[in-house]
C-alpha positions in Angstrom: 69.1 -69.2 -30.0 69.7 -66.1 -28.0 72.5 -65.2 -30.4 70.0 -65.4 -33.3 67.6 -63.2 -31.4 70.2 -60.6 -30.7 71.3 -60.6 -34.3 67.8 -60.1 -35.7 67.1 -57.4 -33.2 70.1 -55.4 -34.4 69.3 -56.0 -38.1 65.6 -55.1 -37.8 65.5 -52.4 -35.1 66.5 -49.8 -37.6 63.7 -51.0 -39.9 61.1 -51.3 -37.3 59.0 -48.2 -36.4 58.4 -49.6 -32.9 60.5 -49.0 -29.8 60.3 -50.4 -26.3 62.4 -48.0 -24.3 61.6 -44.4 -23.6 64.3 -41.8 -24.3 64.5 -38.1 -23.4 65.7 -35.1 -25.3 67.2 -32.2 -23.4 67.1 -28.9 -25.3 69.4 -26.0 -24.7 66.5 -24.0 -23.3 66.1 -26.6 -20.6 63.0 -28.3 -22.1 62.7 -32.1 -21.8 60.8 -34.1 -24.3 60.1 -37.8 -23.7 60.8 -39.5 -27.0 61.7 -42.7 -28.8 63.6 -43.6 -31.9 66.1 -40.8 -31.6 68.6 -40.6 -34.4 70.8 -37.9 -36.0 71.1 -36.8 -39.7 74.5 -35.2 -39.8 74.2 -34.3 -43.4 71.2 -32.2 -42.8 72.3 -31.2 -39.3 68.9 -32.4 -38.0 67.9 -34.7 -35.1 64.9 -36.9 -35.7 62.6 -38.5 -33.0 59.1 -39.6 -32.1 57.7 -37.4 -29.3 55.6 -39.4 -26.8 52.2 -38.3 -25.6 51.9 -37.5 -21.9 48.9 -39.7 -21.3 49.1 -43.5 -21.0 46.4 -46.1 -21.9 45.9 -49.6 -20.7 46.9 -52.3 -23.2 44.3 -55.0 -24.0 46.7 -58.0 -23.7 44.0 -60.2 -25.4 44.5 -58.2 -28.6 48.1 -57.1 -28.5 51.4 -58.9 -27.9 54.2 -57.0 -26.2 57.5 -57.8 -27.9 60.6 -56.5 -26.0 62.8 -54.4 -28.3 60.0 -53.8 -30.8 56.8 -52.7 -29.1 53.2 -53.7 -29.5 52.0 -56.1 -32.3 48.5 -57.3 -33.2 48.4 -60.9 -32.0 46.4 -62.0 -35.1 49.3 -61.0 -37.3 52.1 -62.5 -35.3 53.4 -65.9 -36.6 54.2 -68.2 -33.6 57.2 -70.5 -34.0 61.0 -70.7 -33.8 63.6 -68.3 -35.2 66.2 -70.4 -36.9 68.7 -67.8 -38.2 68.9 -64.2 -39.4 71.4 -62.0 -41.2 71.4 -58.8 -43.2 69.5 -60.3 -46.1 67.5 -63.3 -44.9 65.4 -64.5 -42.0 64.8 -68.2 -41.6 61.7 -69.0 -39.4 59.8 -72.3 -38.7 56.2 -71.6 -37.9 54.5 -73.6 -35.1 53.1 -76.9 -36.4 55.0 -76.7 -39.7 57.9 -78.9 -40.7 59.3 -76.7 -43.4 61.5 -73.7 -42.6 60.3 -70.5 -44.4 62.8 -68.0 -45.8 61.9 -64.3 -45.6 63.9 -61.4 -47.1 64.8 -59.1 -44.3 63.0 -56.2 -46.0 59.7 -58.1 -45.6 60.2 -58.6 -41.8 58.9 -56.0 -39.4 60.0 -57.8 -36.2 61.4 -61.2 -35.2 62.3 -62.9 -31.9 62.9 -66.3 -30.5 59.3 -67.5 -30.7 57.6 -65.1 -33.1 57.7 -63.2 -36.3 55.7 -60.3 -37.8 55.9 -59.2 -41.5 55.9 -55.6 -42.8 52.3 -54.4 -42.9 51.3 -56.0 -39.6 49.1 -53.8 -37.5 51.1 -52.3 -34.6 51.1 -49.4 -32.2 54.2 -47.3 -31.7 55.1 -46.1 -28.2 56.7 -46.7 -24.9 55.4 -49.7 -22.9 55.7 -49.8 -19.1 54.6 -52.2 -16.4 53.8 -50.1 -13.3 53.9 -51.9 -9.9 50.6 -52.6 -8.2 48.7 -53.0 -11.5 48.9 -56.8 -11.6 51.5 -56.7 -14.4 49.0 -54.9 -16.6 51.1 -53.0 -19.3 50.4 -49.4 -20.2 51.2 -47.7 -23.5 52.4 -44.1 -24.0 51.6 -43.5 -27.6 54.1 -41.7 -29.9 53.2 -38.7 -32.1 54.4 -38.3 -35.7 58.1 -38.1 -36.2 59.6 -34.7 -35.7 63.0 -33.2 -36.6 64.9 -30.3 -35.1 68.2 -28.6 -35.7 70.9 -30.4 -33.9 72.3 -27.2 -32.3 69.0 -26.7 -30.4 69.7 -29.9 -28.4 72.2 -30.2 -25.6 72.0 -34.0 -25.2 69.7 -37.0 -25.3 69.3 -40.0 -23.0 68.7 -43.5 -24.3 68.1 -45.4 -21.1 70.7 -44.3 -18.6 73.3 -43.3 -21.3 73.6 -39.7 -22.3 74.9 -38.5 -25.7 76.0 -34.9 -25.7 75.4 -33.0 -28.9 76.4 -29.5 -27.6 79.6 -28.1 -29.0 81.3 -25.0 -27.7 81.8 -22.2 -30.2 83.6 -19.2 -28.7 82.7 -17.1 -31.7 79.0 -17.5 -31.0 77.1 -15.6 -28.3 74.8 -18.5 -27.8 77.4 -21.3 -27.5 80.5 -19.7 -26.0 80.1 -21.6 -22.7 82.1 -24.8 -22.2 80.2 -28.1 -22.0 80.4 -28.1 -18.2 79.3 -24.5 -18.0 76.5 -25.0 -20.5 75.3 -28.0 -18.5 75.0 -26.0 -15.3 73.1 -23.2 -17.1 70.8 -25.5 -18.9 70.1 -27.6 -15.8 69.1 -24.4 -14.1 66.6 -23.7 -16.8 65.4 -27.3 -16.6 65.0 -27.0 -12.8 62.9 -23.9 -13.1 60.6 -25.7 -15.6 60.2 -28.5 -13.2 59.9 -26.7 -9.9 59.1 -23.0 -10.2 55.5 -21.8 -9.8 54.2 -18.3 -9.1 50.7 -18.0 -7.7 51.0 -14.2 -7.7 51.4 -14.3 -11.5 48.0 -16.1 -11.8 46.2 -13.9 -9.3 47.7 -10.6 -10.5 47.1 -11.5 -14.1 43.5 -12.3 -13.4 42.8 -9.1 -11.4 44.7 -6.8 -13.9 42.9 -8.5 -16.9 39.5 -8.3 -15.2 39.9 -4.6 -14.6 39.2 -4.2 -18.4 35.5 -4.2 -17.4 36.0 -0.7 -15.9 37.8 0.8 -18.9 36.9 1.6 -22.4 37.9 -0.8 -25.2 41.0 1.1 -26.2 42.5 1.0 -22.7 41.2 -2.4 -21.7 44.4 -4.4 -22.2 46.5 -1.6 -20.4 46.5 -2.9 -16.8 47.2 -6.5 -17.8 50.2 -5.4 -20.0 51.5 -3.2 -17.2 51.3 -6.0 -14.7 53.0 -8.5 -17.0 55.9 -6.1 -17.7 56.4 -5.2 -14.0 55.9 -8.8 -12.7 58.4 -10.2 -15.2 61.0 -7.6 -14.5 61.0 -8.3 -10.7 64.0 -10.6 -10.1 63.3 -14.1 -8.8 64.6 -14.5 -5.3 63.3 -17.9 -4.1 64.8 -20.8 -5.9 63.1 -24.2 -5.5 65.0 -27.1 -6.8 64.8 -30.9 -6.8 67.2 -33.5 -5.4 68.7 -34.1 -8.9 69.9 -30.4 -8.8 72.0 -30.8 -5.7 75.4 -30.9 -7.5 74.6 -27.6 -9.3 72.4 -25.5 -7.0 75.4 -23.3 -5.8 76.8 -22.8 -9.3 76.2 -19.2 -10.4 75.5 -20.4 -14.0 72.8 -22.7 -12.6 71.2 -19.8 -10.7 71.4 -17.6 -13.8 69.7 -20.2 -15.9 67.0 -20.8 -13.2 66.2 -17.1 -13.0 66.0 -16.6 -16.7 63.5 -19.5 -17.1 61.6 -18.6 -13.9 61.0 -15.1 -15.4 59.7 -16.7 -18.6 57.4 -18.9 -16.5 56.0 -15.9 -14.7 55.2 -14.3 -18.0 53.6 -17.4 -19.3 51.5 -17.9 -16.1 50.4 -14.3 -16.2 49.4 -14.6 -19.8 47.4 -17.8 -19.3 45.1 -15.9 -16.9 45.3 -12.3 -18.1 44.3 -12.8 -21.7 41.0 -14.6 -20.9 40.4 -12.1 -18.1 40.7 -9.2 -20.5 38.3 -10.8 -23.0 35.9 -11.5 -20.1 36.2 -8.0 -18.8 35.4 -6.5 -22.3 32.4 -8.8 -22.6 31.1 -7.8 -19.1 31.4 -4.2 -20.0 29.7 -4.7 -23.4 26.7 -6.7 -22.1 26.2 -5.5 -18.5 27.8 -2.1 -17.9 27.1 -0.2 -21.1 
């Protein structure tokens, strides 16, 4: 019976819009995107995936049934019973309490396993299901967003479980892809590390002060101090590199350091903008309502 279950999983997983495991995309700019259902379209040179939302919600196990390999199905629409056989065209299933074996065209079946079956149109929730320790076995669901697609060349690799599939290909004629795979990995991991670990409190504080000074200036010059601060702050080289334990094999690699510094500078600009823009607007409003 386990062989039947494995067969139906392989046949239907491509048809099912559910997934149990969480995967991860690693872009060439070091950005990581938790995802599921990753697949490539080589004809269009695109990579398709379902991004996962960052927040998790508790699953009401009285309403939903967790099916390993498929995801979350409405219990009211799950047929309990025994999977008899399955192939590319037909699923044979005996419902609980029934003597007759029912035949279902594979195209009508959403998901099937040893003891259950759900047909296309059954209510379901797409996402990554996990069972954190200390929660009494209570499952949580990380919902998936609408399917996205990106150019394959924007992705370095993706992880499906512990296995990595590298998409990056060296192109010595291109300024963006002239590095070898090993060199690109060090550089991209440097950018990833900066995204994970680098913070600049000075960018927040300086951006707020420079933006707030708009209250003392006329409307034409109001954005000036904030723009000047952002330019100067971003141009100052990053000296302190904070990394995580996963970066140990790369932290002394010059390409890793270069990638880290590039991304850290971008984060300084982003952090400054987050505070400076509202501060400029607030300063203008203060001048308009209270000073003039």
